[in-house]
VOPAGU-2260 file (C-alpha; in pm, 1 decimal, decimal comma):
REM VOPAGU-2260
SITE   aa  ch    i         X         Y         Z
SITE  MET   A    0      -5,1      26,5      -2,0
SITE  ALA   A    1     106,9     355,1     -44,1
SITE  SER   A    2     265,1     584,0     192,9
SITE  LEU   A    3      82,5     901,2     294,0
SITE  GLN   A    4     415,7     996,4     466,8
SITE  LYS   A    5     548,9     973,8     113,8
SITE  MET   A    6     290,4    1119,7     -56,4
SITE  VAL   A    7     330,2    1472,3     175,5
SITE  GLU   A    8     659,9    1500,4      67,0
SITE  MET   A    9     583,9    1500,6    -269,9
SITE  LEU   A   10     324,9    1746,9    -203,1
SITE  HIS   A   11     599,7    1941,5     -68,7
SITE  ARG   A   12     845,3    1911,3    -373,1
SITE  ALA   A   13     558,1    2038,6    -576,5
SITE  LYS   A   14     529,8    2376,5    -327,4
SITE  GLU   A   15     885,9    2406,3    -304,7
SITE  GLY   A   16    1010,6    2277,3    -669,2
SITE  PRO   A   17    1156,1    2489,7    -928,6
SITE  PHE   A   18     923,9    2721,7   -1124,8
SITE  CYS   A   19     831,2    2654,0   -1476,3
SITE  THR   A   20     504,0    2766,2   -1647,6
SITE  GLU   A   21     292,1    2460,1   -1868,7
SITE  LYS   A   22     396,5    2716,8   -2178,7
SITE  GLU   A   23     726,3    2664,0   -2127,8
SITE  TRP   A   24     708,3    2274,3   -2014,9
SITE  GLU   A   25     478,4    2198,3   -2347,5
SITE  GLN   A   26     699,5    2415,8   -2545,3
SITE  LYS   A   27    1007,5    2412,8   -2486,4
SITE  VAL   A   28    1104,7    2144,5   -2143,0
SITE  ILE   A   29     949,5    1847,4   -2329,0
SITE  PRO   A   30    1099,6    1852,5   -2669,7
SITE  GLU   A   31    1400,7    1942,5   -2626,0
SITE  THR   A   32    1416,8    1732,0   -2314,6
SITE  ASN   A   33    1303,9    1446,0   -2557,1
SITE  ARG   A   34    1511,6    1525,8   -2854,0
SITE  LYS   A   35    1812,1    1526,8   -2612,9
SITE  TYR   A   36    1772,7    1167,4   -2542,4
SITE  LEU   A   37    1626,9    1037,6   -2865,1
SITE  LYS   A   38    1964,9    1118,2   -2989,9
SITE  LYS   A   39    2209,8    1047,3   -2707,9
SITE  TYR   A   40    2045,0     670,2   -2692,6
SITE  ASP   A   41    2051,5     672,5   -3120,9
SITE  LEU   A   42    1691,4     615,4   -3105,4
SITE  GLU   A   43    1579,0     862,6   -3411,0
SITE  ARG   A   44    1354,5     702,8   -3647,4
SITE  LYS   A   45    1333,1     406,4   -3543,8
SITE  TYR   A   46     922,0     329,2   -3621,0
SITE  ASN   A   47     890,7      58,1   -3908,8
SITE  PRO   A   48     511,9      58,3   -4038,2
SITE  GLU   A   49     578,2    -342,8   -4098,9
SITE  THR   A   50     617,8    -411,5   -3784,2
SITE  PRO   A   51     311,9    -228,4   -3559,7
SITE  VAL   A   52     389,0    -523,7   -3292,7
SITE  ASN   A   53     737,2    -426,1   -3253,2
SITE  GLN   A   54    1002,7    -709,2   -3261,1
SITE  ASP   A   55    1269,1    -543,5   -3187,7
SITE  LEU   A   56    1356,5    -593,4   -2808,0
SITE  ALA   A   57    1648,2    -490,4   -2760,1
SITE  LEU   A   58    1578,7    -161,9   -2906,2
SITE  ALA   A   59    1265,1    -159,8   -2632,2
SITE  ASP   A   60    1546,8    -179,4   -2339,8
SITE  ARG   A   61    1719,8     104,4   -2490,0
SITE  TYR   A   62    1421,8     310,7   -2513,9
SITE  PHE   A   63    1372,0     222,9   -2130,1
SITE  GLU   A   64    1749,4     330,5   -2013,7
SITE  ALA   A   65    1704,0     652,4   -2219,5
SITE  ALA   A   66    1339,9     703,3   -2055,8
SITE  LEU   A   67    1445,1     618,1   -1721,8
SITE  GLU   A   68    1765,1     900,8   -1776,6
SITE  MET   A   69    1481,6    1150,8   -1892,3
SITE  ALA   A   70    1247,6    1087,1   -1636,4
SITE  ALA   A   71    1502,3    1145,6   -1368,2
SITE  GLU   A   72    1613,1    1482,4   -1504,6
SITE  MET   A   73    1298,6    1597,7   -1571,9
SITE  GLY   A   74    1009,5    1521,8   -1337,9
SITE  LEU   A   75     673,2    1606,0   -1325,4
SITE  LEU   A   76     528,2    1943,1   -1374,3
SITE  CYS   A   77     218,8    2022,8   -1109,2
SITE  THR   A   78     -15,2    2251,3   -1334,2
SITE  ASP   A   79    -144,4    2417,0    -964,7
SITE  THR   A   80     151,3    2540,7    -848,9
SITE  GLU   A   81     384,5    2563,6   -1180,0
SITE  THR   A   82     632,5    2366,7   -1027,8
SITE  VAL   A   83     870,2    2066,9   -1111,9
SITE  ILE   A   84     832,9    1756,2    -884,2
SITE  LYS   A   85    1203,8    1621,3    -885,5
SITE  VAL   A   86    1309,6    1292,4    -821,6
SITE  SER   A   87    1615,0    1153,0    -847,3
SITE  LYS   A   88    1735,2     816,4   -1058,8
SITE  ASP   A   89    1801,5     622,2    -741,2
SITE  GLU   A   90    1429,9     685,8    -588,5
SITE  ILE   A   91    1325,6     560,7    -914,6
SITE  ILE   A   92    1456,5     261,3    -924,0
SITE  GLN   A   93    1376,3     188,7    -558,5
SITE  ALA   A   94    1033,8     285,5    -676,7
SITE  LEU   A   95    1016,9      19,6    -887,4
SITE  LYS   A   96    1152,4    -261,3    -650,3
SITE  ASP   A   97     892,7    -146,2    -407,3
SITE  THR   A   98     609,8    -186,2    -657,2
SITE  PRO   A   99     379,3    -478,3    -647,7
SITE  ASP   A  100     400,1    -736,7    -894,2
SITE  HIS   A  101      39,2    -854,0    -835,8
SITE  LEU   A  102    -274,8    -771,5    -662,6
SITE  VAL   A  103    -521,7    -985,6    -550,0
SITE  LEU   A  104    -885,4    -821,7    -569,6
SITE  GLY   A  105   -1241,0    -947,4    -572,9
SITE  LEU   A  106   -1431,9   -1179,9    -327,2
SITE  TYR   A  107   -1612,6   -1554,4    -413,4
SITE  ARG   A  108   -1607,3   -1685,3    -770,0
SITE  ASP   A  109   -1488,7   -1327,7    -893,0
SITE  ARG   A  110   -1155,9   -1277,1    -668,3
SITE  ILE   A  111    -860,5   -1255,9    -891,6
SITE  THR   A  112    -482,4   -1188,5    -926,9
SITE  LEU   A  113    -377,8    -950,3   -1126,9
SITE  LYS   A  114      -9,7   -1008,9   -1218,9
SITE  ALA   A  115     276,1    -856,8   -1409,5
SITE  ARG   A  116     353,1   -1005,2   -1754,4
SITE  LYS   A  117     614,1   -1032,4   -2000,8
SITE  PRO   A  118     605,8   -1007,0   -2394,1
SITE  GLU   A  119     462,7   -1321,3   -2512,6
SITE  ASP   A  120     344,8   -1435,5   -2158,0
SITE  LYS   A  121     123,6   -1718,6   -2132,3
SITE  ALA   A  122     -16,4   -1610,0   -1823,4
SITE  LEU   A  123    -386,6   -1470,1   -1898,9
SITE  PRO   A  124    -379,8   -1092,8   -1892,9
SITE  VAL   A  125    -740,0    -991,5   -1732,2
SITE  PHE   A  126    -977,2    -784,3   -1891,4
SITE  ALA   A  127   -1170,3    -445,5   -1753,3
SITE  GLY   A  128   -1467,1    -268,4   -1845,8
SITE  PRO   A  129   -1610,3     -82,8   -1981,6
SITE  LEU   A  130   -1467,3     247,4   -1992,2
SITE  CYS   A  131   -1654,3     536,6   -1853,5
SITE  ILE   A  132   -1869,3     583,0   -2176,3
SITE  GLN   A  133   -2159,5     802,2   -2096,4
SITE  VAL   A  134   -2478,0     657,1   -2141,0
SITE  SER   A  135   -2857,0     780,8   -1957,3
SITE  GLU   A  136   -2889,3     704,7   -1608,0
SITE  GLU   A  137   -3179,9     491,7   -1704,2
SITE  LEU   A  138   -2945,8     260,0   -1877,7
SITE  PHE   A  139   -2678,9     250,4   -1688,2
SITE  VAL   A  140   -2787,9     -65,6   -1496,7
SITE  PRO   A  141   -2897,6    -279,6   -1788,5
SITE  VAL   A  142   -2560,3    -195,0   -1978,0
SITE  ALA   A  143   -2342,4    -288,0   -1685,6
SITE  GLU   A  144   -2572,1    -630,3   -1616,9
SITE  GLY   A  145   -2513,5    -698,2   -2006,1
SITE  ILE   A  146   -2137,4    -627,5   -1971,3
SITE  LEU   A  147   -2102,4    -833,6   -1655,5
SITE  LYS   A  148   -2253,4   -1125,7   -1832,8
SITE  SER   A  149   -1927,3   -1223,6   -1994,1
SITE  LYS   A  150   -1701,5   -1366,0   -1704,9
SITE  LYS   A  151   -1439,9   -1249,9   -1925,0
SITE  VAL   A  152   -1493,3    -901,3   -1800,8
SITE  ARG   A  153   -1302,1    -945,9   -1481,4
SITE  ILE   A  154   -1299,9    -574,5   -1309,2
SITE  GLN   A  155   -1581,1    -337,3   -1331,7
SITE  GLU   A  156   -1506,9       0,9   -1382,9
SITE  GLY   A  157   -1858,2     119,4   -1516,6
SITE  PRO   A  158   -2043,3     350,3   -1785,0
SITE  SER   A  159   -2046,2     710,8   -1677,0
SITE  ILE   A  160   -2374,8     930,1   -1618,7
SITE  ASP   A  161   -2453,5    1334,8   -1648,3
SITE  THR   A  162   -2755,0    1354,5   -1441,7
SITE  VAL   A  163   -2817,3    1221,1   -1069,0
SITE  PHE   A  164   -3223,2    1133,6   -1056,8
SITE  GLY   A  165   -3269,5    1326,7   -1364,3
SITE  LYS   A  166   -3089,0    1625,7   -1300,2
SITE  PRO   A  167   -2759,7    1785,2   -1452,6
SITE  VAL   A  168   -2405,2    1723,4   -1286,6
SITE  TYR   A  169   -2201,8    2027,5   -1277,0
SITE  SER   A  170   -1846,8    1975,3   -1258,4
SITE  GLY   A  171   -1652,3    2094,1    -936,2
SITE  SER   A  172   -2004,1    2121,5    -708,0
SITE  PRO   A  173   -2185,2    1907,9    -456,3
SITE  TYR   A  174   -2373,7    1755,3    -768,8
SITE  GLU   A  175   -2033,0    1575,8    -839,2
SITE  THR   A  176   -1978,1    1463,3    -546,3
SITE  ALA   A  177   -2378,4    1319,9    -551,0
SITE  VAL   A  178   -2282,1    1127,1    -868,3
SITE  GLY   A  179   -1989,2     968,4    -682,2
SITE  VAL   A  180   -2241,5     828,7    -454,5
SITE  ARG   A  181   -2509,7     770,4    -708,8
SITE  VAL   A  182   -2287,6     552,8    -907,9
SITE  VAL   A  183   -2184,0     333,3    -679,8
SITE  GLU   A  184   -2535,8     246,9    -644,6
SITE  LEU   A  185   -2565,2     160,2   -1002,6
SITE  LYS   A  186   -2243,2     -51,7   -1033,1
SITE  ARG   A  187   -2405,6    -273,7    -724,8
SITE  GLN   A  188   -2745,7    -307,4    -858,2
SITE  ALA   A  189   -2583,1    -395,5   -1204,1
SITE  MET   A  190   -2350,5    -687,8    -995,5
SITE  ARG   A  191   -2645,5    -836,3    -820,0
SITE  ARG   A  192   -2834,4    -862,6   -1124,1
SITE  ALA   A  193   -2543,4   -1023,1   -1330,4
SITE  GLY   A  194   -2491,3   -1256,1    -980,4
SITE  ARG   A  195   -2178,0   -1156,8    -924,4
SITE  PRO   A  196   -2152,0    -894,1    -605,2
SITE  GLY   A  197   -1779,5    -960,6    -566,2
SITE  MET   A  198   -1634,6    -823,3    -866,9
SITE  PRO   A  199   -1348,9    -657,5    -825,4
SITE  GLN   A  200   -1370,7    -274,4    -895,7
SITE  MET   A  201   -1227,1      69,9   -1036,2
SITE  ALA   A  202   -1363,9     408,7    -948,0
SITE  ILE   A  203   -1472,0     630,8    -997,9
SITE  CYS   A  204   -1620,8     721,8   -1319,4
SITE  SER   A  205   -1877,3    1047,9   -1419,7
SITE  SER   A  206   -1642,0    1307,0   -1250,1
SITE  THR   A  207   -1398,9    1526,5   -1405,3
SITE  THR   A  208   -1258,3    1648,7   -1075,5
SITE  GLU   A  209   -1197,4    1488,3    -737,4
SITE  TYR   A  210   -1548,8    1554,7    -598,2
SITE  GLY   A  211   -1636,1    1269,5    -705,2
SITE  ASN   A  212   -1371,0    1033,9    -586,0
SITE  LEU   A  213   -1450,0    1179,9    -262,1
SITE  GLY   A  214   -1753,2    1089,5    -293,9
SITE  GLY   A  215   -1821,0     735,9    -395,5
SITE  PHE   A  216   -1458,1     555,4    -315,6
SITE  HIS   A  217   -1470,3     447,8      15,3
SITE  LEU   A  218   -1824,6     314,7     -59,0
SITE  LEU   A  219   -1705,7      55,2    -284,1
SITE  ASN   A  220   -1380,8     -17,4    -109,8
SITE  SER   A  221   -1299,9    -269,5     175,5
SITE  LYS   A  222   -1075,8    -455,1     344,1
SITE  GLU   A  223   -1182,2    -745,9     232,8
SITE  ASN   A  224   -1249,8    -656,8    -148,8
SITE  PRO   A  225    -989,3    -318,2    -199,9
SITE  ALA   A  226   -1097,6     -86,1    -491,5
SITE  ILE   A  227    -869,9      50,5    -730,4
SITE  SER   A  228    -869,2     435,1    -749,6
SITE  ILE   A  229    -868,8     599,4   -1096,0
SITE  ILE   A  230    -595,6     887,3   -1064,8
SITE  LEU   A  231    -596,0    1068,4   -1418,7
SITE  ASN   A  232    -320,6    1332,9   -1513,4
SITE  PRO   A  233    -318,8    1611,8   -1795,8
SITE  SER   A  234     -75,8    1557,7   -2027,5
SITE  GLU   A  235     217,3    1541,3   -2099,5
SITE  LEU   A  236     448,5    1439,3   -1810,3
SITE  LYS   A  237     191,2    1652,9   -1576,1
SITE  THR   A  238     -15,6    1564,4   -1270,2
SITE  ASN   A  239    -193,6    1830,7   -1015,3
SITE  TYR   A  240    -397,5    1864,9    -700,8
SITE  SER   A  241    -660,7    1663,5    -823,4
SITE  ALA   A  242    -434,0    1349,5    -869,8
SITE  PHE   A  243    -324,1    1408,7    -544,8
SITE  HIS   A  244    -652,5    1469,1    -376,0
SITE  LYS   A  245    -771,4    1092,3    -510,2
SITE  ALA   A  246    -436,1     922,2    -423,3
SITE  ILE   A  247    -461,8    1039,2     -63,4
SITE  HIS   A  248    -841,3     934,9     -29,9
SITE  ALA   A  249    -747,0     595,5    -156,8
SITE  ILE   A  250    -446,0     566,3     122,9
SITE  GLY   A  251    -719,9     681,3     390,1
SITE  CYS   A  252    -943,0     380,6     247,0
SITE  ASP   A  253    -625,1     114,7     197,4
SITE  GLY   A  254    -751,3     146,5    -190,0
SITE  TYR   A  255    -503,4      67,5    -454,3
SITE  LEU   A  256    -377,6     347,0    -711,0
SITE  ASP   A  257    -411,8     345,5   -1091,5
SITE  CYS   A  258    -247,6     675,6   -1178,5
SITE  GLY   A  259    -272,2     731,0   -1545,2
SITE  GLY   A  260    -355,8     994,6   -1832,4
SITE  ALA   A  261    -102,7    1228,0   -1913,2
SITE  TYR   A  262    -121,9    1041,2   -2239,3
SITE  ALA   A  263     191,8    1127,3   -2509,3
SITE  MET   A  264      60,0    1241,6   -2840,5
SITE  ILE   A  265     188,3    1168,7   -3171,2
SITE  GLY   A  266     224,7    1512,5   -3295,0
SITE  GLY   A  267     213,4    1694,1   -2956,6
SITE  PHE   A  268     486,3    1812,6   -2747,6
SITE  SER   A  269     668,5    1479,3   -2754,9
SITE  GLY   A  270     632,3    1491,0   -3156,0
SITE  SER   A  271     721,9    1158,7   -3318,3
SITE  PRO   A  272     618,7     767,8   -3235,8
SITE  GLU   A  273     964,6     781,2   -3113,1
SITE  GLY   A  274     927,8    1057,4   -2875,3
SITE  CYS   A  275     617,9     974,1   -2723,6
SITE  VAL   A  276     768,0     629,6   -2646,2
SITE  LEU   A  277    1012,3     797,6   -2471,4
SITE  THR   A  278     741,4    1074,1   -2266,8
SITE  ASN   A  279     476,9     729,5   -2246,4
SITE  ILE   A  280     794,5     506,5   -2027,9
SITE  ALA   A  281     894,0     816,9   -1862,0
SITE  THR   A  282     541,4     941,5   -1730,5
SITE  ASP   A  283     483,7     574,4   -1554,9
SITE  LEU   A  284     798,0     547,4   -1401,7
SITE  LEU   A  285     713,3     878,2   -1220,5
SITE  MET   A  286     360,7     771,6   -1164,6
SITE  PHE   A  287     510,3     500,4    -933,2
SITE  THR   A  288     720,4     700,3    -794,5
SITE  ILE   A  289     569,9    1048,2    -739,0
SITE  LEU   A  290     229,5     917,7    -741,7
SITE  GLN   A  291     288,2     567,4    -560,4
SITE  SER   A  292      84,8     408,4    -852,4
SITE  ASP   A  293      -4,7      18,7    -798,5
SITE  VAL   A  294     -44,1     -25,9   -1145,8
SITE  ALA   A  295      70,6     199,2   -1493,0
SITE  ALA   A  296    -194,7     327,9   -1684,5
SITE  SER   A  297     -61,5     580,6   -1969,4
SITE  ALA   A  298     -93,3     529,1   -2325,6
SITE  ILE   A  299      12,2     690,9   -2662,1
SITE  TYR   A  300    -261,8     828,0   -2905,3
SITE  ASP   A  301    -245,6     955,0   -3269,9
SITE  MET   A  302    -346,4    1323,6   -3266,0
SITE  ARG   A  303    -426,1    1284,3   -3612,0
SITE  PHE   A  304    -682,2    1042,3   -3541,2
SITE  ASP   A  305    -743,4    1057,9   -3177,5
SITE  SER   A  306    -665,4     673,6   -3160,2
SITE  SER   A  307    -423,7     459,1   -3045,3
SITE  CYS   A  308    -498,0     192,9   -3357,5
SITE  SER   A  309    -339,1     369,0   -3594,6
SITE  ARG   A  310     -17,9     192,3   -3733,2
SITE  HIS   A  311     211,8     445,2   -3538,7
SITE  ALA   A  312      44,9     425,6   -3209,9
SITE  LEU   A  313      37,2      64,1   -3193,8
SITE  TRP   A  314     419,7      79,3   -3308,7
SITE  ALA   A  315     531,5     316,1   -3003,5
SITE  ASN   A  316     253,0     138,2   -2756,4
SITE  THR   A  317     402,2    -205,2   -2824,8
SITE  VAL   A  318     787,5     -64,1   -2779,0
SITE  ALA   A  319     669,4     149,4   -2453,4
SITE  THR   A  320     499,7    -143,8   -2321,4
SITE  GLN   A  321     775,4    -405,2   -2401,2
SITE  ALA   A  322    1017,3    -169,8   -2227,2
SITE  GLU   A  323     848,0    -148,6   -1911,5
SITE  ALA   A  324     765,6    -524,4   -1930,3
SITE  ARG   A  325    1093,0    -667,4   -1980,0
SITE  ASN   A  326    1270,0    -425,4   -1749,1
SITE  THR   A  327    1062,9    -380,8   -1435,9
SITE  HIS   A  328     778,1    -581,0   -1287,1
SITE  MET   A  329     519,4    -318,6   -1278,3
SITE  MET   A  330     121,7    -387,5   -1374,2
SITE  LEU   A  331      65,9    -221,5   -1684,5
SITE  TYR   A  332    -206,3    -167,8   -1925,4
SITE  LYS   A  333    -233,9     109,6   -2226,8
SITE  LEU   A  334    -587,2     215,6   -2289,7
SITE  ILE   A  335    -720,5     164,5   -2663,4
SITE  ASN   A  336    -901,7     427,1   -2804,3
SITE  GLN   A  337   -1150,3     305,3   -3103,6
SITE  LEU   A  338   -1362,4     565,5   -3323,8
SITE  ALA   A  339   -1599,0     328,9   -3441,4
SITE  GLY   A  340   -1987,7     271,0   -3305,0
SITE  PRO   A  341   -2172,5     -74,0   -3192,8
SITE  CYS   A  342   -2276,3    -227,4   -3489,1
SITE  THR   A  343   -1972,2    -183,4   -3758,7
SITE  GLU   A  344   -1702,0    -426,2   -3835,3
SITE  GLU   A  345   -1432,9    -148,9   -3759,4
SITE  ILE   A  346   -1489,1    -123,8   -3334,9
SITE  LEU   A  347   -1434,5    -501,5   -3348,2
SITE  TYR   A  348   -1106,5    -524,7   -3582,2
SITE  THR   A  349   -1006,1    -221,2   -3398,4
SITE  SER   A  350   -1035,7    -357,2   -3094,9
SITE  ALA   A  351    -868,1    -657,0   -3164,5
SITE  ALA   A  352    -586,2    -490,9   -3337,0
SITE  GLY   A  353    -505,5    -294,0   -2998,2
SITE  SER   A  354    -556,2    -591,4   -2744,2
SITE  ILE   A  355    -371,4    -848,9   -2923,4
SITE  ALA   A  356     -46,7    -520,7   -2965,3
SITE  THR   A  357     -64,5    -450,1   -2601,0
SITE  ALA   A  358    -183,3    -842,8   -2498,1
SITE  VAL   A  359     145,7   -1010,0   -2657,0
SITE  SER   A  360     372,6    -744,5   -2528,1
SITE  GLY   A  361     354,8    -781,1   -2186,4
SITE  VAL   A  362      45,6    -551,9   -2023,9
SITE  ALA   A  363    -139,3    -728,1   -1718,2
SITE  PHE   A  364    -456,1    -573,8   -1790,9
SITE  GLN   A  365    -681,3    -390,5   -2010,1
SITE  ILE   A  366   -1007,4    -170,1   -1988,7
SITE  GLY   A  367   -1256,2     -92,6   -2292,3
SITE  PRO   A  368   -1335,4     -57,8   -2537,1
SITE  ARG   A  369   -1344,4     346,6   -2567,7
SITE  THR   A  370   -1681,1     277,4   -2811,0
SITE  ALA   A  371   -1704,7     565,6   -3081,7
SITE  GLY   A  372   -1431,0     707,5   -2902,5
SITE  GLY   A  373   -1652,7     791,2   -2620,6
SITE  ARG   A  374   -1793,8    1119,0   -2856,2
SITE  PHE   A  375   -2145,5     980,3   -2822,5
SITE  LYS   A  376   -2393,1     949,5   -2502,9
SITE  ASN   A  377   -2543,7     583,8   -2529,9
SITE  TYR   A  378   -2318,8     405,4   -2805,2
SITE  LEU   A  379   -2236,8     126,1   -2548,7
SITE  THR   A  380   -2336,3    -217,7   -2595,9
SITE  PRO   A  381   -2220,7    -518,3   -2409,4
SITE  LEU   A  382   -2185,1    -717,8   -2738,3
SITE  GLU   A  383   -1824,8    -506,7   -2805,9
SITE  HIS   A  384   -1688,7    -569,4   -2437,1
SITE  TRP   A  385   -1743,1    -929,8   -2496,0
SITE  PHE   A  386   -1581,2   -1001,1   -2823,4
SITE  MET   A  387   -1278,5    -761,5   -2655,8
SITE  ALA   A  388   -1237,9    -944,5   -2365,5
SITE  GLU   A  389   -1227,3   -1256,3   -2575,6
SITE  VAL   A  390    -963,8   -1168,6   -2797,6
SITE  PHE   A  391    -723,7   -1067,8   -2515,3
SITE  GLU   A  392    -711,3   -1337,1   -2328,2
SITE  SER   A  393    -675,5   -1542,4   -2632,1
SITE  SER   A  394    -372,7   -1359,4   -2749,1
SITE  ALA   A  395    -203,1   -1491,4   -2452,1
SITE  GLY   A  396     102,8   -1671,3   -2504,5
SITE  MET   A  397     109,5   -1585,1   -2862,3
SITE  THR   A  398     450,1   -1474,1   -3044,0
SITE  LEU   A  399     553,9   -1129,5   -3109,1
SITE  ASP   A  400     605,2   -1255,9   -3496,1
SITE  LYS   A  401     227,5   -1386,6   -3526,1
SITE  ALA   A  402      92,5   -1127,1   -3338,7
SITE  ASN   A  403     252,0    -898,8   -3619,2
SITE  GLU   A  404      76,0   -1094,1   -3873,9
SITE  ILE   A  405    -233,8   -1035,0   -3756,7
SITE  VAL   A  406    -236,7    -713,8   -3653,0
SITE  LEU   A  407     -78,7    -662,0   -4006,9
SITE  TYR   A  408    -386,8    -771,6   -4138,3
SITE  LEU   A  409    -634,3    -576,1   -3944,0
SITE  LEU   A  410    -515,5    -259,5   -3990,3
SITE  SER   A  411    -577,5    -337,7   -4390,2
SITE  THR   A  412    -971,3    -395,6   -4304,6
SITE  TYR   A  413    -954,6     -11,5   -4095,5
SITE  GLU   A  414    -686,0     190,9   -4154,9
SITE  LYS   A  415    -808,0     376,6   -4499,3
SITE  GLY   A  416   -1104,8     476,3   -4279,3
SITE  LEU   A  417    -961,9     577,3   -3964,6
SITE  LYS   A  418   -1031,5     961,0   -4081,1
SITE  ASP   A  419   -1374,8     877,7   -4117,2
SITE  PRO   A  420   -1492,5     624,8   -3874,7
SITE  PRO   A  421   -1870,2     459,2   -3876,8
SITE  GLU   A  422   -2043,5     647,1   -3589,9
SITE  GLY   A  423   -2241,1     278,1   -3572,6
SITE  LYS   A  424   -2548,2     278,2   -3361,5
SITE  PRO   A  425   -2652,6     345,6   -3003,9
SITE  VAL   A  426   -2771,8      48,5   -2776,2
SITE  THR   A  427   -3154,3     106,0   -2780,4
SITE  GLN   A  428   -3085,8      65,6   -3152,2
SITE  CYS   A  429   -2862,2    -283,1   -3198,9
SITE  PHE   A  430   -2922,5    -434,3   -2830,9
SITE  ASP   A  431   -3212,4    -574,3   -2677,9
SITE  LEU   A  432   -3147,7    -437,3   -2260,4
SITE  LYS   A  433   -3447,7    -673,8   -2136,4
SITE  ILE   A  434   -3325,8   -1035,7   -2273,4
SITE  LEU   A  435   -2935,4    -890,7   -2329,4
SITE  THR   A  436   -2904,7   -1013,6   -2640,0
SITE  PRO   A  437   -2786,5    -807,5   -2930,9
SITE  SER   A  438   -2971,3    -728,0   -3239,9
SITE  LYS   A  439   -2955,6   -1008,5   -3561,4
SITE  GLU   A  440   -2729,1    -770,8   -3739,3
SITE  TRP   A  441   -2488,6    -679,5   -3444,9
SITE  ALA   A  442   -2495,3   -1047,1   -3381,1
SITE  ALA   A  443   -2417,7   -1141,4   -3740,1
SITE  ILE   A  444   -2125,1    -884,2   -3749,8
SITE  SER   A  445   -1950,6   -1055,1   -3447,9
SITE  GLU   A  446   -2026,8   -1391,0   -3574,0
SITE  LYS   A  447   -1826,6   -1288,9   -3929,5
SITE  VAL   A  448   -1536,0   -1060,3   -3783,5
SITE  THR   A  449   -1473,4   -1356,8   -3531,9
SITE  LYS   A  450   -1463,0   -1592,1   -3782,3
SITE  ASP   A  451   -1255,5   -1398,0   -3994,7
SITE  LEU   A  452    -956,4   -1382,0   -3704,9
SITE  ARG   A  453    -971,9   -1743,1   -3598,0
SITE  ALA   A  454    -878,6   -1802,4   -3991,9
SITE  HIS   A  455    -615,7   -1565,7   -3939,6
SITE  GLY   A  456    -439,6   -1773,2   -3647,3
SITE  LEU   A  457    -657,1   -1590,2   -3337,9
SITE  PRO   A  458    -755,3   -1916,4   -3059,7
SITE  MET   A  459   -1077,6   -1784,2   -3013,9
SITE  ASP   A  460   -1369,7   -1962,5   -2865,5
SITE  GLU   A  461   -1641,9   -2014,7   -3126,8
SITE  PRO   A  462   -1897,6   -1666,9   -3146,1
SITE  ASN   A  463   -2150,1   -1683,3   -2840,0
SITE  VAL   A  464   -2374,2   -1385,9   -2880,5
SITE  SER   A  465   -2598,5   -1413,8   -2613,0
SITE  ARG   A  466   -2345,4   -1501,5   -2294,0
SITE  LYS   A  467   -2622,7   -1640,3   -2119,1
């Protein structure tokens, strides 16, 4: 468990650290430091479009060494104080030794052990969902219940809502504290209806600030079944007081910390895919050192598409994952940002590409999917979760070479459409929430894509669209 004393020490460093404006951090410090270490370790222009799943593990190791040195030089910018929280290389190395390599979560039949994994690891990764996609308040329970019908969805994060008993939720107000309490009530209803009252939990969704977390996290967390607190940070290489609030609250509840966000953006301040690999690894290292994360949750997005499923982003995420998995015992996950909506082939093909690439590279677990990129309300169905969980577990033990072969095929199915992804249909038009069964159209699409994946070498189970 994380230490309150150490957290207060890091708060003090934020208060007393060297001054740096956010603009200077973004436009000068990140790009200049990033370029320095890319050049020093000969890491420029290493992206290979033919290997969206990186095959060069020695290259991944070199990225890790560069990122470790870069993290020790940079630290994290605290945006509330406009100061830099500095840590030494020795402190980072010690934090990596101290971080857990497994967590025991859940109760009864849903008790699991979340474990660190290596590239090509045969141990099953853990799938969690859904990824806080917004639904109408009255749809929360049936959608969440449907998702939990798949036993391969092993951790519940939950949808999000923008109303409390029909009233709008205003950010930074007591409404947000209330939504934290309300979401817990709805999650518990869904768990009971799905027959899974002991499921491991991540929380809190539906809240843009710390108020929702303060309202609801302690209600889901217990000594018998510790929950994982969702602690997101701004991009890139930044943190804020909101993250500290959530971390301290989780420590006080004896919960676990999922410190992530702070995504590296291809085309952003880190520039190239190679630059984003460095920033991404450095961010994870600093989340474990400064915020005492139990699991690492940063990822790399491609700003051209707002997706992590492009060829460049897949390569960058696999390099970063391999680097961390080979050189630490951190429990990792890299979010997959899909853009297509439900009832489309594209949401399934992109989910498969991201799931296979990250699973074979060494992530411990995955949360998703971000159906329709999270752009539309009620564009979330249980079926894409059942599918993604199946693909994710089926990828365990696959070789990097075989994974690359499959991902190259998957890219050919959706790559040209990344700039104009199909919107798909809302849950009410393609999924029966009374009997928890997809429409004939949505079921047929799932069966077609599943059979296609099996034909290309992924050992998935035969399609089962009812999950009853």
